N, C-alpha and C positions, 0 to 999 in steps of 0.2 A: 504493500500500500504506500502510495506517495506521501511524503511528509508535507503537510500544509497547515501551518499554525496561523493564527490571526496576524502575526508579524509578517509571515511569508506572503499572505494575501495582500496586506497593506503595502509591502515593499514592491510586489509585482505591479501594483497600480501606480505607485510613485514613479517607477521606471517608465511606465507607459504615458502617464498624464502629468509629468513633473511640474509644468508651469501652468496647468489648468487650476481653476479655483476648486478647492475641496470644502472649506468652511466659510460660512457667512455669519457674522455676528454684529448686532447693532451696538455700536459704541457711541455714546452721546446721542447724536441725532441721525446717524445714517449707518447702513450696513456696510461693513468693510470685509474684503475678501482675504483669505489665507490660502495659498496654493498647496498642492500635494507635497512639494519638496520642503516648503516652509513648515508644514505640519510635522513632517518626519524629523526635521532638525530640532524643533521644539520638543517633540516626544522623546527624542534621544537625550536632550539636555535635561528634561524632566526626570527621566529614568536615572541618568548619571547623578543628578542632584540627590535622588533618593539613596543611591549607592554610597554617595559621599557621607550620608548621615548614618550609615550602618545597615541600611535595608538590604536583605539578602534574598536569594532565590527561594521561592516557596513561602516567603512571608506573606501575610494577609493585610491588604490595605482596603479601606472603604471610601467610597465617594458619596457625599451627601450634599447635593447642590442642585439648584435649578439648571435647566439646560443652557449650555454655553460652550465656547471653544475649549475652555480648560477641562470640562468634563471629559470630552473625547480625547484630548491630548493627554490628560491625566491617566486615563485607562491605558492608552498605548504606552505611556511612560512606565506604568506599573508592569506591563508585559515586557518591555525592554529590560527592566530590572529583574525579570524572572518571577515577578510576584503574581498573586491571585487577587482579583478585585471582588469585594463584597459590596455591591451597590445597594444603597439604602434609600428607601422611598422618602421624599421630602414631606409626604402627607402624614408621616408618623409624628405624633405630637407628644404622646405619653412617654415619660422617662423609662418606664418599665419595658415598653416595646423596643426602644433603642438599646437599653442595657442588655436585654435578652440577645439581640442580634450581635452586638459588638463582642459580648462575652462568649457567646456560644461559638462564634466564628474565630475567636482568638485574634482579633484585629489589633495590629500594633501601630498602624499609620492611618490617619484619617485625613482625607482631602475634603475641604468644606468651604462653603460660601459664607459671607458675612451674616446673612439672614439665618442660616442653619446653625451657625456657631453659637447663637444664643441658646439653642437647645442642648448643645454639646457641653458648654462650659460648666453648667451645674452638676453634670454627672461624670466629668472627666476623672475625678479622684477615685471613683469606684471601678475604673477600668484598669485592672492590674497589668494587662498586656500592653497598654498604650504607651508608646515611646515618643511619638511626634505627631503634630497636627499641621497640615499645610493649608494656609488660608488663601483663598483665591482673590480676596479684595484687600486694597490698601487701607489699613486702619491707623488711627492715631497711636494706639499702643497694643502690644501683644502680651499675652500671659506666658509664663515659662512653658517651653515645649512647643509654642506656636511659631511658625515660620511663614513669612509672606512668600507667595509663589515666585515673585520676581527675584527674591534672594535665593530661592531654591534653584532657579534657572542659572543664576550667576555661579552658584556653587557647582552646578553641573558642567558649565563651560570649563571651569578650573579643573575639575576632576578628569574631563576628557583629554586635557593636554597631556597628562602622563599615563592615563589608563584606557585610552581609546580602544585598543585591540581586545584587552581583557573584558571591557564592558560590552562591546559588540558580540563577543563570543557567548555571552549569557543568552541573548535572544536566539542565536544560532543553535544553542544547545537544547532549546525547547522542542518537545516532541508532541505528536498528535494527542497522546493520552495525558499530557500535563494539564492540570486544572487551570482554567482561565477565570471562571467566576463562580461564586456561591451566591445564588439569588434566592432570597427568602420568599416563599409563597405567602400570599396574603392570608391564607388560612380561612376556610369556611367552616372549619371544625375546631380542632385543638390548636396547640402551639404551632406557629409557622415552622415549615420545614425548609432547610437550606438545600436548594437544588444545585448539585455540582455539575457544571458544564465544562467540558474540556475544550481545548483549542480546536480539535477536529470536529466536535459537535457543532461549533459555530461555522467553520469553513464548509463542512458538509452541508449544513442547512442553507447556507448562501447558495451553494451549487444546486441543491435540490429546488430551492425557490426559483432560481433562474432557469430551471428546466421547464417551468410553467409560463414564465413571462420574461420578456427582454426589456431592459430599460436603456434607451439610447444615451450615449455620453452627454454630459453637461445638462441633464434634466435637473430641476431644482426640487428638493424635498424640504418642506418646513416641518420640523418635528415639534408637535404640540404636546405630545405625551411626555410624561417624565422619563428621563433617559435610563432610569434604573430598570425599566420594563425590558424584559427579554425581547418582546415584539419591537420595541424602539431600537434595541441593539441590532438585531438582524436585518429588519426591513428598513429601519430608520437610517442607520449609518453603514453597516458592513456591506449590504447589497449595493448601496450607493457608491461606496469606496471601490467595490469590485468592478463597477461599470463606469468609473471615471466621472461620476456625477457630483452634484453639489448638495451639501447639507447645511441648512440654515436653522437657527434656534430662535425661539420666541424671547423677546426682551423681558427679562425678569423685572417685576415691579417691587415696590417696598413691601407689598402684601400680596397674598394669593389672588385677591380680587383685582388688584392693579395689573397683575400678570394676565388675568383673563381679559381685562379691557384692552390689553396690548395686542391680543390675537388678531382681531379684524384689521387693526392698523398694520401689523406686520405682514398679514396676508397680502395687503395691497402694495406693500413695499417690496416684498420678495417675489410676488407673482408666482407662487409655486406651481409646478406641473403635477406634483403628487403630494397628498396629505395622508397621514395616518389618522385613523379615527377609531373610536370605541362608541358603543351605543349612546352613552351619556352625552358625548360631544355631538354626535349626529342629531340627537334630539334638540340640543341647545341651538345648533346652527339653524335647524328647521324652524324653531320657534321664532328666532330673530327674523328669518325670511318672511314668515307668515305675518308677524307683527308689522313689518315694513310694508307689506302689501296692504294690510288692513288700514294702515294710516293714510293710504291714498284714496280711501273712500269705497263705498259699496259696489260701484260699477267695476272698479279695478279688481276688487276681491272676487266678484262673480266671474269676471273674465279669466282671472288666474285659475279659479277652480274648474272652469270649463276647459281651459288649456290642459290642466292636469288630467282630467277625465279622458280627454281626446288622446293624450300621449300614452296614458295607461292602456287604453284599448288598442292602440297601434303597437306599442312596444312589447306587450304581453310579458313573457319571462326573459326577454332580451334576445336569446338565441333564435326565437321564432318571430321576431318583430316583423310587422308588415305582411305576415303570411295570411292566406285565405282572403276573405273580403276586407280585412282591415287595411289592405294596401291603398284602398280608396281614401283613407284618412291622411295620406302622406302630404298633400298640399296644405291641409289645415295644420298638421304638426309643424311643418316648416314655417308657416305664418306665425303661429304662437311662439315658436323659437325666436323668430326675428323680432317680434314686437314686445315679448315679455321675458322669456327665459334667458336670452342673451344678456339682458340687463342684470338679472340676478347673478349670472355667471361673472359679469363684470365686477360685481361687488366682492367676488371671491378672487380678485386679482386678474380675472379675464383669461388666464392661461392654464387653468386647472384641467388636466386630462382625466384624472380619476382619484378617488379616495381608495385607500386600502383599509378595509374594516376588520377589526379583530376583537378580542374580548368576548363579551357575552353574545347571545343570539341577537340578530338584528332582523326585525320582522320584515316580511316581503313588501308590505306597503311602504315602509321607510325606504327600502331599496328602489321601489318604483318611483317614489317622489324624486330622489336625486337623479335617477336615470332620465326622467322626464325633463329635468333642468339641463341635461347635457353634461352633468358631472357625476358619472356613475360611481356608486359606492360598492366596490367589489368585495364581498364578504369572504373572509378566509376563516380557517379554523386551526387552532393549535393550543399548546399549553407549555408552560416553562419547562416541564420535564422532557419535552420534545424539541427544545431550543428555539423557537416554539412552532415553526410552520409545518403543518401536516397537509393542508389543502388550501387552495385559493381559487377564486374566480379571476379571470384575466380579461383584458380588452378583446382578445381573440376567441376566448372560449368561456362562456358564462351562462348560468341559469339563475335568474333572480329567485331567491328563496332557498337556494342551496348554499353549501359552504365551498363549492368549487371542486376542481379536479385535484387528484393526489399529486404531491411532489414525487420526483423520481431521482434516484432509486429508493424505494421504500416498500415494505410489505404491509398488508393490512388484513385483519380478520374481524368479523362481526360475530360476537359470541353471546349465547344465551346465559341465563343465571347458573346453569350447570357446566358452563365452559365449552359447550358444543357449538360448532360453527354453523351459522345461519345462512340460508340461501339469499340471493340477491333480492333487495327490496324489503327484507324483514329487519326490523330494528333490534339492536342489541348493543352490548358494550363494544366500543371501538378499541381495538388492540393493534399496536403497530410495532414494526421492527425496522431499524435502520441506523445509520451512523449518527443520526440526530438524537438518539435516545441517550438521556443523561447517564452520568457515571454512577449516580445514586444520590441519597440524601446525606448531608454532612452529619457525621456522628449519630446516625439513626439507621442501623442495619435492619431493624425490625420493619420499618416502613419501606425501606428499599426492597426487601424480600417480598413484601406484599404487593409492591407496584411493578417490579421487574421480575419476570419469570422466564428463564431460558432465553434471555435477550429480548423478550416481548414486553412492551410497555402497556400496562393496563390503565387506560386513561380515566376510567370511571365515568365516561360520557356515553350517552345513548345516541345511536345514529344508524343509518343504513346507506348502502350504495344503490344508485339506480342503474338501469341497463346501459346508460351512456357514460358510466364511471364518475358521476357526480356524487359527492358525499352530502348527506343531509344530517345535520346535528339537531337532535330533538330536545336536549336538556341533559341533566345529570342522570346517569344510569343508577347511581346510588341514592338519588333523591326522589325516586319514583314514589308516587302516592299509591296507596293500596286501599281499594274499596272493601266494603264488608264481605263481598263474595270472593275476595282474593284477587280481583282484577287489578293489574298494575297500569298506571298511566303517568305520563310526564307532565308536570304542571307548567313548565316554562313557556311553551308555545301559547297556552291558554292565557297565562298572565300577560304576556306581551300584547296579545290581541285585545284583551279587555282594556289595557292601558292605552293602546294605540288608537282605539275607536272612541275613547271617552275624554271629555274635557274636565271631568270631575275626579276620575280615579288617577291619582298621581303615582301611587305605588300599590302593589298588591301581592299577597302571598296566599296561595291555596294550601289547605291542610286537609288530609284524610289519611288516617292510620288505622285501617280496618274499622272505620266508623260507619254509622248508618247513612251518612251523607257528607258531601264536601262542604267546607266553609271557607271564607276568605277573611284575611286581616287586611283592611284597606286604609291607606292614607289618602284622605280626600282634600280637594281644594275647597277651603272654607271661606274664600274671599267673597263669594256671591250668595251662598246659602248657608243656613244653619238649622239646628234643631230638627224638628220633624220633617221640614221641607227637604233638607239635605239627605236624610235617611230615605225618604220617598224617592227622591231623584236618583240616588245610587241603586235602589231596588229596581227602578225603571231601566237603568242602564244594563243591569244584569239580565232583566227579562227580555231584552232585545235578542238574546241568543236562544230563547226558549219558545216553544209553541209555534206561533206564526210571526214571531218578531223578525225585524229586518235582517238580522244576522243568524237566524235559526238554521240549524243543520251543520254549522261549522264544527261543532264538537258534540259528542254524545251528552245528552242532558244530565246523565248521572254523574258526569265529571264536573259539571258546573256547580258553583256554590249555591246551596239552598238558602243560606243566610250569611251574614257577615258581621265582623267585629270592626268598629271604627277605631283606628289607632289614635293614641293620644298625641303622637308627634311623628314627624317624618322618620324614615329609616335613614340614618346617616353613619358616616365613619366614626363620629364622636360617640354615638351610643352603641357602636360596634354591630349595628344591624346591616351595615354595608361594609365590604372590605375595600382595600386600596385600589382594586381593579374595578370598583363600582358594581360588584356582584353582591346579591343579597345573601346574608348569612342566615339561612333558614332556621338553624338550631337556636340562634340568638333571639330571633323574632318569636319562635315558639316558646322559648324560656320566659321571655318578658310577658307574653300574653297567655301564659299557661292557664290561669284561672278563668280568663274570659273565653278561651277556646273551649274549656270544659263546660262553661255555662251555655255556650252556643249549642251544645248537644242536649240541653234540657228543653222541655216544652216552652217555657217562658223565653229562654234564650234564642230559640229558633225563630221567634217572632222578631222581625227586623226592628220593630218599634219598641225594643226592650229598654229597661231602665238605664242600661249603660250607654247604648247608642243615642238615646234621647237625652238622658241626664247630663252627660259630659259635653253636650253640644249646645246647651241652652245658657 
């Protein structure tokens, strides 16, 4: 097997694209470019600076920072010094969350931005392995053990004068099986697990992803997602590096809210060709677009909705657009595109070819919406344990509603609960094998054995393959709901649809554990309605899927909620009902609403106008 580490992949591209732009970062008031060769020089100096401070091969460093050049240069610098990166989510606020990761991963060096340093300083003394902190920003003063990155680079330059050959030999000595990162899963159950990904895991997954789609040189990617995400690593920068493309980061604000406000501004400045998206981001963009259209008046809104309906009818699932009688709609689709949708696209920089969607399931209507606007959101599927890409839709091969075609080379099986392989079209657990399968969980052999068996990765996700080789992911295999007669069904698709078609239901979790009927815990929009009116309106929304309702027949009625519990507050990361990848932590919601869920299975509780739903709303 050919040796190809992340450094090998990076240096191959530096040789090919030396003077082309790799990084774009907004400094003061404009985006400034850094070329491939400049990035390599700074990464070497960074790594040499670490070595000058006593950092050694296989030492563990962590990066905790908003997206910026130093994040990417820092990771490459860690690899040049032979180290392992433990990327930390900036969304983590609790000291206990940070302490667990730093201590569990035995981190001795932390690379940090000024904003994140405020979280680190109060817990520094509890980190017995910590030897040095590299600060990305110029501060008035530094505490003992903290070093400004500019001083680190200067130290690196000095170190390279006398140790250049021995330093460069470190990166050359890295092998495919050497660990590159330990990425902590956000955990929808117990303590987060450290996913160990090797250098070959990364380079193999880049090669696999590029078997599905090609990215022309010099395309621009704006990374909105936090860079600690495995998805951001592979699709955000390593694929872009491999293809000689450009990676831009969002300008960090003083607060998280400031950073969010910078996104639309930065999109117009960078004019990206590709954006990474997760469902939460897709919903946020859509809301902004719809609010903008509404503000232009009733006529504009009606025209926009007619345009969408026409485009949906013409586009179908993408691969079959314009087929049959729908070809007659082509002139209308072109007209709407010219007078309406091209203007929306202009607000997204005007040059966006497509989004790449990952994370949780993205319902088909959301995909149809962006497809209609001429900015397709190609859904993919993966997980950190698979580095992460397993399948993706592409501009040349896509079916809306699916998670796309499989990357190559990779093997896949769909298994039932007894581990028997299922035929095409039947849903079961997705199990894969390939060079993208993680090395295991850090210091957790038990979970490793449960997840990887004979080289096969058991994803815990439910899905099936269709006859054309498209993968459909239906939710969590292990979070299947079970009705009283033992029938199992996945809640995620139902939850997505109920939210997508309702202006009142903001979040929802279905519950059924061998109970007489399914119930829902619902976070409702209370801005317009309250008390009995709100309860009645939500009941009406659910009834649309039953009997002769407008959405009837989409799901078996026995799977739909017979009653509901109104949640006291939204599901958030702060109350731990949402994890850092914006997925609902079902066990936490069930734990918090345990008594109310039990009450919903009593005759009084089954009545939606019960004391809790009415009482806490008035």
